[in-house]
N, CA, C, O and the ligand as a Tripos MOL2 file, in Angstrom:
@<TRIPOS>MOLECULE
protein
  301   299    76     0     0
PROTEIN
NO_CHARGES

@<TRIPOS>ATOM
      1 N          32.2410    7.7040  -36.8450 N.3       1 MET1
      2 CA         31.2880    6.7110  -36.3010 C.3       1 MET1
      3 C          30.0740    7.4010  -35.6910 C.2       1 MET1
      4 O          30.2080    8.3310  -34.8950 O.2       1 MET1
      5 N          28.9600    6.9620  -36.0520 N.am      2 LYS2
      6 CA         27.7280    7.5810  -35.5660 C.3       2 LYS2
      7 C          27.4350    7.2060  -34.1170 C.2       2 LYS2
      8 O          26.8560    7.9890  -33.3630 O.2       2 LYS2
      9 N          27.8370    6.0150  -33.7480 N.am      3 TYR3
     10 CA         27.4590    5.5110  -32.4250 C.3       3 TYR3
     11 C          28.4520    5.9140  -31.3270 C.2       3 TYR3
     12 O          28.2220    5.6970  -30.1380 O.2       3 TYR3
     13 N          29.5850    6.5190  -31.7850 N.am      4 GLY4
     14 CA         30.6200    6.8890  -30.8210 C.3       4 GLY4
     15 C          30.1060    7.7920  -29.7290 C.2       4 GLY4
     16 O          30.4630    7.6220  -28.5630 O.2       4 GLY4
     17 N          29.2720    8.7510  -30.0850 N.am      5 LYS5
     18 CA         28.7930    9.6950  -29.0800 C.3       5 LYS5
     19 C          27.5060    9.2200  -28.4030 C.2       5 LYS5
     20 O          27.0750    9.7610  -27.3850 O.2       5 LYS5
     21 N          26.9190    8.2010  -29.0000 N.am      6 ALA6
     22 CA         25.6300    7.7430  -28.4700 C.3       6 ALA6
     23 C          25.8070    6.9090  -27.2130 C.2       6 ALA6
     24 O          24.8960    6.8090  -26.3910 O.2       6 ALA6
     25 N          26.9910    6.3070  -27.0640 N.am      7 ILE7
     26 CA         27.1840    5.3980  -25.9320 C.3       7 ILE7
     27 C          27.1070    6.0970  -24.5600 C.2       7 ILE7
     28 O          26.3550    5.6580  -23.6900 O.2       7 ILE7
     29 N          27.8900    7.1950  -24.3580 N.am      8 PRO8
     30 CA         27.7560    7.8660  -23.0400 C.3       8 PRO8
     31 C          26.3520    8.4030  -22.8060 C.2       8 PRO8
     32 O          25.8630    8.4250  -21.6770 O.2       8 PRO8
     33 N          25.7170    8.8320  -23.8790 N.am      9 LEU9
     34 CA         24.3540    9.3480  -23.7540 C.3       9 LEU9
     35 C          23.4040    8.2530  -23.2770 C.2       9 LEU9
     36 O          22.5940    8.4590  -22.3730 O.2       9 LEU9
     37 N          23.5230    7.0840  -23.9070 N.am     10 SER10
     38 CA         22.6180    5.9980  -23.5500 C.3      10 SER10
     39 C          22.8860    5.5330  -22.1190 C.2      10 SER10
     40 O          21.9720    5.1150  -21.4080 O.2      10 SER10
     41 N          24.1670    5.6140  -21.7050 N.am     11 LYS11
     42 CA         24.4760    5.2560  -20.3100 C.3      11 LYS11
     43 C          23.7410    6.1910  -19.3560 C.2      11 LYS11
     44 O          23.1430    5.7730  -18.3640 O.2      11 LYS11
     45 N          23.8130    7.4810  -19.7040 N.am     12 GLU12
     46 CA         23.1250    8.4560  -18.8620 C.3      12 GLU12
     47 C          21.6170    8.2210  -18.8700 C.2      12 GLU12
     48 O          20.9260    8.3290  -17.8570 O.2      12 GLU12
     49 N          21.1510    7.8920  -20.0760 N.am     13 GLN13
     50 CA         19.7200    7.6200  -20.1950 C.3      13 GLN13
     51 C          19.3400    6.4160  -19.3630 C.2      13 GLN13
     52 O          18.3030    6.3900  -18.7010 O.2      13 GLN13
     53 N          20.2170    5.4050  -19.4140 N.am     14 LEU14
     54 CA         19.9410    4.2060  -18.6270 C.3      14 LEU14
     55 C          19.8860    4.5460  -17.1460 C.2      14 LEU14
     56 O          19.0100    4.0840  -16.4140 O.2      14 LEU14
     57 N          20.8540    5.3730  -16.7170 N.am     15 ARG15
     58 CA         20.8830    5.7480  -15.2980 C.3      15 ARG15
     59 C          19.6240    6.5240  -14.9280 C.2      15 ARG15
     60 O          19.0050    6.2980  -13.8880 O.2      15 ARG15
     61 N          19.2670    7.4530  -15.8250 N.am     16 ALA16
     62 CA         18.0570    8.2440  -15.5820 C.3      16 ALA16
     63 C          16.8310    7.3490  -15.5380 C.2      16 ALA16
     64 O          15.9080    7.5510  -14.7490 O.2      16 ALA16
     65 N          16.8560    6.3530  -16.4130 N.am     17 GLN17
     66 CA         15.7230    5.4330  -16.4540 C.3      17 GLN17
     67 C          15.6090    4.6450  -15.1580 C.2      17 GLN17
     68 O          14.5280    4.5180  -14.5830 O.2      17 GLN17
     69 N          16.7510    4.1160  -14.7060 N.am     18 SER18
     70 CA         16.7000    3.3010  -13.4910 C.3      18 SER18
     71 C          16.3580    4.1810  -12.2970 C.2      18 SER18
     72 O          15.6720    3.7420  -11.3740 O.2      18 SER18
     73 N          16.8370    5.4260  -12.3140 N.am     19 GLU19
     74 CA         16.5010    6.3380  -11.2160 C.3      19 GLU19
     75 C          15.0060    6.6240  -11.2090 C.2      19 GLU19
     76 O          14.3550    6.6640  -10.1650 O.2      19 GLU19
     77 N          14.4900    6.8200  -12.4180 N.am     20 ARG20
     78 CA         13.0530    7.0890  -12.5280 C.3      20 ARG20
     79 C          12.2500    5.8650  -12.0660 C.2      20 ARG20
     80 O          11.2360    5.9820  -11.3790 O.2      20 ARG20
     81 N          12.7420    4.6950  -12.4700 N.am     21 ALA21
     82 CA         12.0430    3.4660  -12.0840 C.3      21 ALA21
     83 C          12.0490    3.3050  -10.5650 C.2      21 ALA21
     84 O          11.0540    2.9020   -9.9630 O.2      21 ALA21
     85 N          13.2050    3.6340   -9.9550 N.am     22 MET22
     86 CA         13.2920    3.5120   -8.4990 C.3      22 MET22
     87 C          12.3580    4.4960   -7.8150 C.2      22 MET22
     88 O          11.6830    4.1750   -6.8370 O.2      22 MET22
     89 N          12.3420    5.7140   -8.3670 N.am     23 LYS23
     90 CA         11.4550    6.7360   -7.8030 C.3      23 LYS23
     91 C          10.0030    6.2940   -7.9070 C.2      23 LYS23
     92 O           9.2170    6.4220   -6.9680 O.2      23 LYS23
     93 N           9.6800    5.7710   -9.0770 N.am     24 GLU24
     94 CA          8.2970    5.3280   -9.2960 C.3      24 GLU24
     95 C           7.9480    4.1970   -8.3400 C.2      24 GLU24
     96 O           6.8580    4.1600   -7.7680 O.2      24 GLU24
     97 N           8.8950    3.2760   -8.1780 N.am     25 ALA25
     98 CA          8.6460    2.1530   -7.2770 C.3      25 ALA25
     99 C           8.4530    2.6570   -5.8490 C.2      25 ALA25
    100 O           7.5770    2.1830   -5.1260 O.2      25 ALA25
    101 N           9.2840    3.6280   -5.4510 N.am     26 MET26
    102 CA          9.1640    4.1730   -4.1010 C.3      26 MET26
    103 C           7.8350    4.8900   -3.9290 C.2      26 MET26
    104 O           7.1690    4.7710   -2.9000 O.2      26 MET26
    105 N           7.4640    5.6430   -4.9700 N.am     27 GLU27
    106 CA          6.1940    6.3570   -4.8910 C.3      27 GLU27
    107 C           5.0400    5.3670   -4.7990 C.2      27 GLU27
    108 O           4.0670    5.5740   -4.0740 O.2      27 GLU27
    109 N           5.1840    4.2840   -5.5620 N.am     28 ARG28
    110 CA          4.1290    3.2810   -5.5370 C.3      28 ARG28
    111 C           4.0420    2.6580   -4.1430 C.2      28 ARG28
    112 O           2.9560    2.4330   -3.6090 O.2      28 ARG28
    113 N           5.2080    2.3900   -3.5750 N.am     29 LYS29
    114 CA          5.2340    1.8140   -2.2240 C.3      29 LYS29
    115 C           4.5660    2.7610   -1.2450 C.2      29 LYS29
    116 O           3.7610    2.3620   -0.4040 O.2      29 LYS29
    117 N           4.9320    4.0510   -1.3850 N.am     30 LEU30
    118 CA          4.3520    5.0510   -0.4840 C.3      30 LEU30
    119 C           2.8430    5.1000   -0.6600 C.2      30 LEU30
    120 O           2.0870    5.2130    0.3050 O.2      30 LEU30
    121 N           2.4270    5.0130   -1.9150 N.am     31 THR31
    122 CA          0.9850    5.0740   -2.1660 C.3      31 THR31
    123 C           0.2980    3.9000   -1.4920 C.2      31 THR31
    124 O          -0.7910    4.0290   -0.9320 O.2      31 THR31
    125 N           0.9630    2.7450   -1.5600 N.am     32 ILE32
    126 CA          0.3550    1.5530   -0.9690 C.3      32 ILE32
    127 C           0.2580    1.7140    0.5460 C.2      32 ILE32
    128 O          -0.7680    1.3990    1.1470 O.2      32 ILE32
    129 N           1.3420    2.2110    1.1600 N.am     33 THR33
    130 CA          1.3040    2.3260    2.6170 C.3      33 THR33
    131 C           0.3940    3.4730    3.0440 C.2      33 THR33
    132 O          -0.1920    3.4500    4.1270 O.2      33 THR33
    133 N           0.2870    4.4820    2.1690 N.am     34 GLN34
    134 CA         -0.5580    5.6070    2.5300 C.3      34 GLN34
    135 C          -2.0390    5.2930    2.3250 C.2      34 GLN34
    136 O          -2.9170    5.9270    2.9100 O.2      34 GLN34
    137 N          -2.2820    4.3110    1.4880 N.am     35 LEU35
    138 CA         -3.6710    3.9290    1.2480 C.3      35 LEU35
    139 C          -4.3260    3.5380    2.5610 C.2      35 LEU35
    140 O          -3.7860    2.7680    3.3550 O.2      35 LEU35
    141 N          -5.4740    4.0800    2.7500 N.am     36 ASP36
    142 CA         -6.1710    3.7780    3.9790 C.3      36 ASP36
    143 C          -6.6930    2.3530    3.9350 C.2      36 ASP36
    144 O          -7.5230    1.9990    3.0980 O.2      36 ASP36
    145 N          -6.1900    1.5480    4.8520 N.am     37 SER37
    146 CA         -6.6140    0.1510    4.8540 C.3      37 SER37
    147 C          -7.7010   -0.0670    5.8900 C.2      37 SER37
    148 O          -7.9390   -1.1870    6.3400 O.2      37 SER37
    149 N          -8.3480    1.0170    6.2540 N.am     38 ARG38
    150 CA         -9.4410    0.8700    7.2160 C.3      38 ARG38
    151 C         -10.6580    0.2550    6.5340 C.2      38 ARG38
    152 O         -10.9770    0.5700    5.3880 O.2      38 ARG38
    153 N         -11.2880   -0.5780    7.2280 N.am     39 LYS39
    154 CA        -12.4140   -1.2910    6.6620 C.3      39 LYS39
    155 C         -13.5900   -1.1580    7.6190 C.2      39 LYS39
    156 O         -13.4380   -1.1840    8.8400 O.2      39 LYS39
    157 N         -14.7380   -1.0180    7.0340 N.am     40 GLU40
    158 CA        -15.9100   -0.9530    7.8740 C.3      40 GLU40
    159 C         -16.4160   -2.3730    8.1010 C.2      40 GLU40
    160 O         -16.7720   -3.0880    7.1640 O.2      40 GLU40
    161 N         -16.4380   -2.7510    9.3510 N.am     41 VAL41
    162 CA        -16.8300   -4.1140    9.6800 C.3      41 VAL41
    163 C         -18.0400   -4.0710   10.5980 C.2      41 VAL41
    164 O         -18.1090   -3.2840   11.5420 O.2      41 VAL41
    165 N         -18.9660   -4.9190   10.2960 N.am     42 VAL42
    166 CA        -20.1750   -4.9750   11.1150 C.3      42 VAL42
    167 C         -19.9690   -5.9860   12.2320 C.2      42 VAL42
    168 O         -19.5440   -7.1190   12.0050 O.2      42 VAL42
    169 N         -20.2770   -5.5520   13.4220 N.am     43 CYS43
    170 CA        -20.1380   -6.4150   14.5860 C.3      43 CYS43
    171 C         -21.0790   -7.6090   14.4630 C.2      43 CYS43
    172 O         -22.2560   -7.4670   14.1310 O.2      43 CYS43
    173 N         -20.5280   -8.7860   14.7410 N.am     44 GLY44
    174 CA        -21.3410   -9.9970   14.6260 C.3      44 GLY44
    175 C         -22.3160  -10.1510   15.7770 C.2      44 GLY44
    176 O         -23.2200  -10.9840   15.7220 O.2      44 GLY44
    177 N         -22.1360   -9.3550   16.8150 N.am     45 LYS45
    178 CA        -23.0020   -9.5030   17.9830 C.3      45 LYS45
    179 C         -24.1370   -8.4880   17.9950 C.2      45 LYS45
    180 O         -25.3040   -8.8400   18.1700 O.2      45 LYS45
    181 N         -23.7710   -7.2110   17.8050 N.am     46 CYS46
    182 CA        -24.8140   -6.1860   17.8960 C.3      46 CYS46
    183 C         -25.0870   -5.4950   16.5660 C.2      46 CYS46
    184 O         -26.0430   -4.7280   16.4470 O.2      46 CYS46
    185 N         -24.2510   -5.7630   15.5670 N.am     47 GLY47
    186 CA        -24.5090   -5.1880   14.2500 C.3      47 GLY47
    187 C         -23.9980   -3.7680   14.0700 C.2      47 GLY47
    188 O         -24.2620   -3.1420   13.0440 O.2      47 GLY47
    189 N         -23.2690   -3.2520   15.0540 N.am     48 ALA48
    190 CA        -22.7420   -1.8970   14.9240 C.3      48 ALA48
    191 C         -21.5800   -1.8850   13.9300 C.2      48 ALA48
    192 O         -20.8350   -2.8560   13.7980 O.2      48 ALA48
    193 N         -21.4530   -0.7560   13.2410 N.am     49 LYS49
    194 CA        -20.3560   -0.6470   12.2870 C.3      49 LYS49
    195 C         -19.1070   -0.1480   12.9990 C.2      49 LYS49
    196 O         -19.1410    0.8310   13.7440 O.2      49 LYS49
    197 N         -18.0210   -0.8370   12.7550 N.am     50 ASN50
    198 CA        -16.7460   -0.4620   13.3480 C.3      50 ASN50
    199 C         -15.7290   -0.2440   12.2510 C.2      50 ASN50
    200 O         -15.7020   -0.9630   11.2530 O.2      50 ASN50
    201 N         -14.8900    0.7650   12.4540 N.am     51 ARG51
    202 CA        -13.7970    0.9750   11.5080 C.3      51 ARG51
    203 C         -12.5820    0.2630   12.0570 C.2      51 ARG51
    204 O         -12.1230    0.5330   13.1660 O.2      51 ARG51
    205 N         -12.0730   -0.6500   11.2570 N.am     52 VAL52
    206 CA        -10.9670   -1.4750   11.7050 C.3      52 VAL52
    207 C          -9.7580   -1.2400   10.8170 C.2      52 VAL52
    208 O          -9.8690   -1.2060    9.5910 O.2      52 VAL52
    209 N          -8.6150   -1.0810   11.4400 N.am     53 ASN53
    210 CA         -7.3760   -0.9410   10.6800 C.3      53 ASN53
    211 C          -6.8640   -2.3060   10.2910 C.2      53 ASN53
    212 O          -6.6110   -3.1570   11.1440 O.2      53 ASN53
    213 N          -6.7160   -2.5050    9.0150 N.am     54 ILE54
    214 CA         -6.2110   -3.7830    8.5360 C.3      54 ILE54
    215 C          -4.8900   -3.5460    7.8290 C.2      54 ILE54
    216 O          -4.8010   -2.7260    6.9150 O.2      54 ILE54
    217 N          -3.8740   -4.2610    8.2520 N.am     55 GLY55
    218 CA         -2.5420   -4.0880    7.6820 C.3      55 GLY55
    219 C          -2.4940   -4.4810    6.2220 C.2      55 GLY55
    220 O          -3.3210   -5.2500    5.7310 O.2      55 GLY55
    221 N          -1.4870   -3.9250    5.5310 N.am     56 VAL56
    222 CA         -1.3530   -4.2150    4.1020 C.3      56 VAL56
    223 C          -1.1050   -5.7040    3.9020 C.2      56 VAL56
    224 O          -0.2420   -6.2900    4.5540 O.2      56 VAL56
    225 N          -1.8450   -6.2960    3.0220 N.am     57 GLY57
    226 CA         -1.6810   -7.7100    2.7340 C.3      57 GLY57
    227 C          -2.4950   -8.5970    3.6500 C.2      57 GLY57
    228 O          -2.6020   -9.8030    3.4260 O.2      57 GLY57
    229 N          -3.0700   -8.0020    4.6790 N.am     58 GLU58
    230 CA         -3.8850   -8.7920    5.5890 C.3      58 GLU58
    231 C          -5.3460   -8.6520    5.2150 C.2      58 GLU58
    232 O          -5.7760   -7.6230    4.6950 O.2      58 GLU58
    233 N          -6.0770   -9.6700    5.4790 N.am     59 GLN59
    234 CA         -7.4940   -9.6090    5.1530 C.3      59 GLN59
    235 C          -8.3450   -9.6620    6.4110 C.2      59 GLN59
    236 O          -9.5340   -9.3410    6.3980 O.2      59 GLN59
    237 N          -7.7140  -10.0700    7.4810 N.am     60 ARG60
    238 CA         -8.4640  -10.1550    8.7230 C.3      60 ARG60
    239 C          -7.7880   -9.3030    9.7790 C.2      60 ARG60
    240 O          -6.5690   -9.1290    9.7830 O.2      60 ARG60
    241 N          -8.5920   -8.7910   10.6530 N.am     61 ALA61
    242 CA         -8.0240   -8.0220   11.7440 C.3      61 ALA61
    243 C          -8.8930   -8.2120   12.9810 C.2      61 ALA61
    244 O         -10.1190   -8.3030   12.9080 O.2      61 ALA61
    245 N          -8.2150   -8.2680   14.1020 N.am     62 GLU62
    246 CA         -8.9740   -8.3840   15.3430 C.3      62 GLU62
    247 C          -9.4260   -7.0000   15.7580 C.2      62 GLU62
    248 O          -8.6790   -6.0310   15.6250 O.2      62 GLU62
    249 N         -10.6040   -6.9090   16.2430 N.am     63 PHE63
    250 CA        -11.0900   -5.6130   16.6930 C.3      63 PHE63
    251 C         -12.0920   -5.8090   17.8190 C.2      63 PHE63
    252 O         -12.6550   -6.8820   18.0340 O.2      63 PHE63
    253 N         -12.2720   -4.7120   18.5120 N.am     64 LYS64
    254 CA        -13.2130   -4.7230   19.6190 C.3      64 LYS64
    255 C         -14.3560   -3.7980   19.2480 C.2      64 LYS64
    256 O         -14.1420   -2.6350   18.9040 O.2      64 LYS64
    257 N         -15.5420   -4.3090   19.3180 N.am     65 CYS65
    258 CA        -16.7000   -3.5150   18.9410 C.3      65 CYS65
    259 C         -16.8330   -2.3020   19.8540 C.2      65 CYS65
    260 O         -16.7660   -2.4120   21.0780 O.2      65 CYS65
    261 N         -17.0230   -1.1410   19.2270 N.am     66 LYS66
    262 CA        -17.1280    0.0900   20.0180 C.3      66 LYS66
    263 C         -18.4560    0.1670   20.7610 C.2      66 LYS66
    264 O         -18.5880    0.9170   21.7290 O.2      66 LYS66
    265 N         -19.4310   -0.6020   20.3120 N.am     67 GLU67
    266 CA        -20.7470   -0.5460   20.9310 C.3      67 GLU67
    267 C         -20.8870   -1.5170   22.0900 C.2      67 GLU67
    268 O         -21.2650   -1.1310   23.1950 O.2      67 GLU67
    269 N         -20.5740   -2.7980   21.8250 N.am     68 CYS68
    270 CA        -20.7950   -3.7950   22.8490 C.3      68 CYS68
    271 C         -19.4950   -4.3470   23.4340 C.2      68 CYS68
    272 O         -19.5180   -5.1150   24.3960 O.2      68 CYS68
    273 N         -18.3720   -3.9580   22.8550 N.am     69 GLY69
    274 CA        -17.0910   -4.3730   23.4200 C.3      69 GLY69
    275 C         -16.7040   -5.8030   23.1070 C.2      69 GLY69
    276 O         -15.7740   -6.3490   23.7020 O.2      69 GLY69
    277 N         -17.4110   -6.4010   22.1820 N.am     70 GLU70
    278 CA        -17.1230   -7.7920   21.8310 C.3      70 GLU70
    279 C         -15.8280   -7.8720   21.0250 C.2      70 GLU70
    280 O         -15.6810   -7.2310   19.9850 O.2      70 GLU70
    281 N         -14.8980   -8.6770   21.5350 N.am     71 GLN71
    282 CA        -13.6300   -8.8850   20.8070 C.3      71 GLN71
    283 C         -13.8810   -9.9210   19.7300 C.2      71 GLN71
    284 O         -14.3700  -11.0160   20.0070 O.2      71 GLN71
    285 N         -13.5470   -9.5700   18.5150 N.am     72 GLN72
    286 CA        -13.7980  -10.4990   17.4290 C.3      72 GLN72
    287 C         -12.8440  -10.2770   16.2810 C.2      72 GLN72
    288 O         -11.9710   -9.4100   16.3260 O.2      72 GLN72
    289 N         -13.0270  -11.0670   15.2680 N.am     73 ARG73
    290 CA        -12.1400  -11.0440   14.1230 C.3      73 ARG73
    291 C         -12.9760  -10.7230   12.8950 C.2      73 ARG73
    292 O         -14.0160  -11.3360   12.6550 O.2      73 ARG73
    293 N         -12.5080   -9.7570   12.1250 N.am     74 SER74
    294 CA        -13.2690   -9.3930   10.9290 C.3      74 SER74
    295 C         -13.1350  -10.4820    9.8760 C.2      74 SER74
    296 O         -12.1120  -11.1610    9.7900 O.2      74 SER74
    297 N         -14.1530  -10.6320    9.1020 N.am     75 LEU75
    298 CA        -14.1370  -11.6750    8.0660 C.3      75 LEU75
    299 C         -13.5300  -11.1300    6.7710 C.2      75 LEU75
    300 O         -13.4300  -11.8560    5.7820 O.2      75 LEU75
    301 ZN        -21.0100   -5.0650   18.8950 Zn       76 ZN76
@<TRIPOS>BOND
     1     1     2 1
     2     2     3 1
     3     3     4 2
     4     3     5 am
     5     5     6 1
     6     6     7 1
     7     7     8 2
     8     7     9 am
     9     9    10 1
    10    10    11 1
    11    11    12 2
    12    11    13 am
    13    13    14 1
    14    14    15 1
    15    15    16 2
    16    15    17 am
    17    17    18 1
    18    18    19 1
    19    19    20 2
    20    19    21 am
    21    21    22 1
    22    22    23 1
    23    23    24 2
    24    23    25 am
    25    25    26 1
    26    26    27 1
    27    27    28 2
    28    27    29 am
    29    29    30 1
    30    30    31 1
    31    31    32 2
    32    31    33 am
    33    33    34 1
    34    34    35 1
    35    35    36 2
    36    35    37 am
    37    37    38 1
    38    38    39 1
    39    39    40 2
    40    39    41 am
    41    41    42 1
    42    42    43 1
    43    43    44 2
    44    43    45 am
    45    45    46 1
    46    46    47 1
    47    47    48 2
    48    47    49 am
    49    49    50 1
    50    50    51 1
    51    51    52 2
    52    51    53 am
    53    53    54 1
    54    54    55 1
    55    55    56 2
    56    55    57 am
    57    57    58 1
    58    58    59 1
    59    59    60 2
    60    59    61 am
    61    61    62 1
    62    62    63 1
    63    63    64 2
    64    63    65 am
    65    65    66 1
    66    66    67 1
    67    67    68 2
    68    67    69 am
    69    69    70 1
    70    70    71 1
    71    71    72 2
    72    71    73 am
    73    73    74 1
    74    74    75 1
    75    75    76 2
    76    75    77 am
    77    77    78 1
    78    78    79 1
    79    79    80 2
    80    79    81 am
    81    81    82 1
    82    82    83 1
    83    83    84 2
    84    83    85 am
    85    85    86 1
    86    86    87 1
    87    87    88 2
    88    87    89 am
    89    89    90 1
    90    90    91 1
    91    91    92 2
    92    91    93 am
    93    93    94 1
    94    94    95 1
    95    95    96 2
    96    95    97 am
    97    97    98 1
    98    98    99 1
    99    99   100 2
   100    99   101 am
   101   101   102 1
   102   102   103 1
   103   103   104 2
   104   103   105 am
   105   105   106 1
   106   106   107 1
   107   107   108 2
   108   107   109 am
   109   109   110 1
   110   110   111 1
   111   111   112 2
   112   111   113 am
   113   113   114 1
   114   114   115 1
   115   115   116 2
   116   115   117 am
   117   117   118 1
   118   118   119 1
   119   119   120 2
   120   119   121 am
   121   121   122 1
   122   122   123 1
   123   123   124 2
   124   123   125 am
   125   125   126 1
   126   126   127 1
   127   127   128 2
   128   127   129 am
   129   129   130 1
   130   130   131 1
   131   131   132 2
   132   131   133 am
   133   133   134 1
   134   134   135 1
   135   135   136 2
   136   135   137 am
   137   137   138 1
   138   138   139 1
   139   139   140 2
   140   139   141 am
   141   141   142 1
   142   142   143 1
   143   143   144 2
   144   143   145 am
   145   145   146 1
   146   146   147 1
   147   147   148 2
   148   147   149 am
   149   149   150 1
   150   150   151 1
   151   151   152 2
   152   151   153 am
   153   153   154 1
   154   154   155 1
   155   155   156 2
   156   155   157 am
   157   157   158 1
   158   158   159 1
   159   159   160 2
   160   159   161 am
   161   161   162 1
   162   162   163 1
   163   163   164 2
   164   163   165 am
   165   165   166 1
   166   166   167 1
   167   167   168 2
   168   167   169 am
   169   169   170 1
   170   170   171 1
   171   171   172 2
   172   171   173 am
   173   173   174 1
   174   174   175 1
   175   175   176 2
   176   175   177 am
   177   177   178 1
   178   178   179 1
   179   179   180 2
   180   179   181 am
   181   181   182 1
   182   182   183 1
   183   183   184 2
   184   183   185 am
   185   185   186 1
   186   186   187 1
   187   187   188 2
   188   187   189 am
   189   189   190 1
   190   190   191 1
   191   191   192 2
   192   191   193 am
   193   193   194 1
   194   194   195 1
   195   195   196 2
   196   195   197 am
   197   197   198 1
   198   198   199 1
   199   199   200 2
   200   199   201 am
   201   201   202 1
   202   202   203 1
   203   203   204 2
   204   203   205 am
   205   205   206 1
   206   206   207 1
   207   207   208 2
   208   207   209 am
   209   209   210 1
   210   210   211 1
   211   211   212 2
   212   211   213 am
   213   213   214 1
   214   214   215 1
   215   215   216 2
   216   215   217 am
   217   217   218 1
   218   218   219 1
   219   219   220 2
   220   219   221 am
   221   221   222 1
   222   222   223 1
   223   223   224 2
   224   223   225 am
   225   225   226 1
   226   226   227 1
   227   227   228 2
   228   227   229 am
   229   229   230 1
   230   230   231 1
   231   231   232 2
   232   231   233 am
   233   233   234 1
   234   234   235 1
   235   235   236 2
   236   235   237 am
   237   237   238 1
   238   238   239 1
   239   239   240 2
   240   239   241 am
   241   241   242 1
   242   242   243 1
   243   243   244 2
   244   243   245 am
   245   245   246 1
   246   246   247 1
   247   247   248 2
   248   247   249 am
   249   249   250 1
   250   250   251 1
   251   251   252 2
   252   251   253 am
   253   253   254 1
   254   254   255 1
   255   255   256 2
   256   255   257 am
   257   257   258 1
   258   258   259 1
   259   259   260 2
   260   259   261 am
   261   261   262 1
   262   262   263 1
   263   263   264 2
   264   263   265 am
   265   265   266 1
   266   266   267 1
   267   267   268 2
   268   267   269 am
   269   269   270 1
   270   270   271 1
   271   271   272 2
   272   271   273 am
   273   273   274 1
   274   274   275 1
   275   275   276 2
   276   275   277 am
   277   277   278 1
   278   278   279 1
   279   279   280 2
   280   279   281 am
   281   281   282 1
   282   282   283 1
   283   283   284 2
   284   283   285 am
   285   285   286 1
   286   286   287 1
   287   287   288 2
   288   287   289 am
   289   289   290 1
   290   290   291 1
   291   291   292 2
   292   291   293 am
   293   293   294 1
   294   294   295 1
   295   295   296 2
   296   295   297 am
   297   297   298 1
   298   298   299 1
   299   299   300 2
@<TRIPOS>SUBSTRUCTURE
     1 MET1         2 RESIDUE 1 A MET
     2 LYS2         6 RESIDUE 1 A LYS
     3 TYR3        10 RESIDUE 1 A TYR
     4 GLY4        14 RESIDUE 1 A GLY
     5 LYS5        18 RESIDUE 1 A LYS
     6 ALA6        22 RESIDUE 1 A ALA
     7 ILE7        26 RESIDUE 1 A ILE
     8 PRO8        30 RESIDUE 1 A PRO
     9 LEU9        34 RESIDUE 1 A LEU
    10 SER10       38 RESIDUE 1 A SER
    11 LYS11       42 RESIDUE 1 A LYS
    12 GLU12       46 RESIDUE 1 A GLU
    13 GLN13       50 RESIDUE 1 A GLN
    14 LEU14       54 RESIDUE 1 A LEU
    15 ARG15       58 RESIDUE 1 A ARG
    16 ALA16       62 RESIDUE 1 A ALA
    17 GLN17       66 RESIDUE 1 A GLN
    18 SER18       70 RESIDUE 1 A SER
    19 GLU19       74 RESIDUE 1 A GLU
    20 ARG20       78 RESIDUE 1 A ARG
    21 ALA21       82 RESIDUE 1 A ALA
    22 MET22       86 RESIDUE 1 A MET
    23 LYS23       90 RESIDUE 1 A LYS
    24 GLU24       94 RESIDUE 1 A GLU
    25 ALA25       98 RESIDUE 1 A ALA
    26 MET26      102 RESIDUE 1 A MET
    27 GLU27      106 RESIDUE 1 A GLU
    28 ARG28      110 RESIDUE 1 A ARG
    29 LYS29      114 RESIDUE 1 A LYS
    30 LEU30      118 RESIDUE 1 A LEU
    31 THR31      122 RESIDUE 1 A THR
    32 ILE32      126 RESIDUE 1 A ILE
    33 THR33      130 RESIDUE 1 A THR
    34 GLN34      134 RESIDUE 1 A GLN
    35 LEU35      138 RESIDUE 1 A LEU
    36 ASP36      142 RESIDUE 1 A ASP
    37 SER37      146 RESIDUE 1 A SER
    38 ARG38      150 RESIDUE 1 A ARG
    39 LYS39      154 RESIDUE 1 A LYS
    40 GLU40      158 RESIDUE 1 A GLU
    41 VAL41      162 RESIDUE 1 A VAL
    42 VAL42      166 RESIDUE 1 A VAL
    43 CYS43      170 RESIDUE 1 A CYS
    44 GLY44      174 RESIDUE 1 A GLY
    45 LYS45      178 RESIDUE 1 A LYS
    46 CYS46      182 RESIDUE 1 A CYS
    47 GLY47      186 RESIDUE 1 A GLY
    48 ALA48      190 RESIDUE 1 A ALA
    49 LYS49      194 RESIDUE 1 A LYS
    50 ASN50      198 RESIDUE 1 A ASN
    51 ARG51      202 RESIDUE 1 A ARG
    52 VAL52      206 RESIDUE 1 A VAL
    53 ASN53      210 RESIDUE 1 A ASN
    54 ILE54      214 RESIDUE 1 A ILE
    55 GLY55      218 RESIDUE 1 A GLY
    56 VAL56      222 RESIDUE 1 A VAL
    57 GLY57      226 RESIDUE 1 A GLY
    58 GLU58      230 RESIDUE 1 A GLU
    59 GLN59      234 RESIDUE 1 A GLN
    60 ARG60      238 RESIDUE 1 A ARG
    61 ALA61      242 RESIDUE 1 A ALA
    62 GLU62      246 RESIDUE 1 A GLU
    63 PHE63      250 RESIDUE 1 A PHE
    64 LYS64      254 RESIDUE 1 A LYS
    65 CYS65      258 RESIDUE 1 A CYS
    66 LYS66      262 RESIDUE 1 A LYS
    67 GLU67      266 RESIDUE 1 A GLU
    68 CYS68      270 RESIDUE 1 A CYS
    69 GLY69      274 RESIDUE 1 A GLY
    70 GLU70      278 RESIDUE 1 A GLU
    71 GLN71      282 RESIDUE 1 A GLN
    72 GLN72      286 RESIDUE 1 A GLN
    73 ARG73      290 RESIDUE 1 A ARG
    74 SER74      294 RESIDUE 1 A SER
    75 LEU75      298 RESIDUE 1 A LEU
    76 ZN76       301 GROUP 0 **** ****
């Protein structure tokens, strides 16, 4: 039988594949979290540029202007 020896091999291949997929997924996750989510936001009061940390999946972040101290929310 030709397929007799192919079965354990394919099992190993499957395991290797799923391991690789998991590794890739983890690496992708790491890349996402490592991605700098800092955004340059212009203060609505004085126009100064502020670097604001915005969490993954979030589009808005509260920040305090470094120039005038105005607490606001980035758009
Ligand atoms: Zn300001």
